C-alpha positions in Angstrom: 47.1 15.3 -10.9 49.0 12.8 -8.7 46.9 10.0 -10.2 48.1 11.2 -13.7 51.7 11.1 -12.5 51.3 7.6 -11.1 49.7 6.5 -14.3 52.6 7.8 -16.3 55.0 5.9 -14.0 53.1 2.7 -14.5 53.2 3.2 -18.3 57.0 3.6 -18.4 57.9 1.0 -15.9 56.2 -2.2 -17.1 56.8 -5.2 -14.9 59.1 -3.1 -12.7 61.8 -2.7 -15.3 63.3 0.8 -15.1 64.8 1.8 -18.4 63.8 5.5 -17.9 66.0 7.6 -15.6 64.0 10.8 -15.8 60.3 11.4 -16.5 59.6 15.0 -17.6 56.1 16.2 -17.1 55.5 19.4 -19.0 52.4 21.6 -18.7 51.3 24.9 -20.2 49.9 25.8 -16.8 50.9 25.1 -13.3 51.1 22.0 -11.2 48.7 21.5 -8.3 50.1 21.6 -4.8 49.0 17.9 -4.4 51.0 17.0 -7.5 54.1 18.9 -6.4 53.9 17.3 -2.9 53.6 13.8 -4.4 56.4 14.3 -6.9 58.7 15.8 -4.2 58.0 12.9 -1.9 58.7 10.4 -4.8 61.9 12.2 -5.7 63.2 12.4 -2.1 62.5 8.7 -1.5 64.1 5.9 -3.4 61.5 6.2 -6.2 62.8 6.1 -9.7 62.6 7.5 -12.3 63.4 11.0 -11.1 60.4 13.2 -12.0 61.0 16.7 -13.4 58.2 19.2 -13.5 58.3 21.7 -16.3 55.6 24.3 -15.8 54.6 27.2 -17.9 57.5 28.6 -20.0 60.1 25.9 -19.0 59.6 23.9 -22.2 59.4 27.0 -24.3 62.8 28.2 -22.8 64.4 24.8 -23.6 63.2 25.0 -27.2 64.3 28.6 -27.5 67.8 27.5 -26.6 67.7 24.7 -29.2 66.0 26.3 -32.2 67.6 23.6 -34.5 65.2 21.1 -32.9 62.2 23.2 -33.7 63.4 23.9 -37.3 64.1 20.2 -37.9 60.6 19.2 -36.6 59.0 21.9 -38.7 60.9 20.8 -41.8 59.8 17.2 -41.3 56.2 18.2 -41.0 56.4 20.2 -44.2 58.0 17.3 -46.1 55.3 14.9 -45.1 52.5 17.3 -46.0 
């Protein structure tokens, strides 16, 4: 998992340009202890962007609070079908 995180960081920070302030990594499961340790070390250092870990129901909870986003996306999918 830490390798996946590092790969995402390289993808969003081409040539060292940091346009992204926060990288959210969401999973339907849990993060490995190695990934959590690596991310915490990155966040506690001077590493940017800040990495947020959204495990299990975190994304679901955010979407439940913003049902208009889900409805809008569903409507767009229906219109293009």
